[in-house]
N, C-alpha and C positions, 0 to 999 in steps of 0.2 A: 504494500500500500504506500502511496506517495505521502511524503511528510509535509509538503507545502500546504495542503488544505488544513491539516491539523494545526500547523503553526499560525495560519491566518485566523482560524476559529478561536484559538487560545488568545491571540493578541486582541481580537475584537471583543471577546468576553472580558478580558482585563480592562479594556478602555471603558466598556459599558459599566462594569462594576465600580470603577473609579469615579465615573460621572455620578452614579447613584449614591455612592458613599459621600461624595463631596457636596451633595445637596443638603444633607443634614448638617446643621451648623455645629453641633457637638462633635460629630464624627470628623467634620472638616478641620476643626480645631485640633483634634487628636492627631489627625494625619499630618497637618502642618507642623505640629510639635515633633512628631516622629521624624519627618524629613530634616528638620533643623538639627536634631540630635545625632543623625547619621552622617551629616555633611562633614567631609574631610577638610581641614583647614591647616594652613601653615606648613610646617615641616612634614607632617604626616602626608599631606597631599603631594608634596614633592617626592617623597619616598615611594608612594604608590605609582606615580607617573614614571619614575625611574625604573621600578620593577616591571611595569608593563612594557616599557621600551626594551628592556633587556630580554624579557620573555618573547616579545615579537621578533626581536633580532635573532635570538636563539632558534626560534621556529623557522625563520627564513633560512638560516644557515643549515639547519637540519634538512629542510626540503631541498636545498641546493646540493648538499653532500649526498643525500640518498637518492637523488634523481638518476635514473638509468638512461 
């Protein structure tokens, strides 16, 4: 079975649920607070970006080396 339809269905469901939850003022406040507490700032953000760059670079090297 193809994966693309399932991915689109799950993404659409996620968007619809987010819209429904954000209509309720109390839930919207909780969701906003959750987003603020999860946000990476300062040095932590720089470390995450550096690790992502290293990971992507290592993946590109891996694909280059293992390509036949």
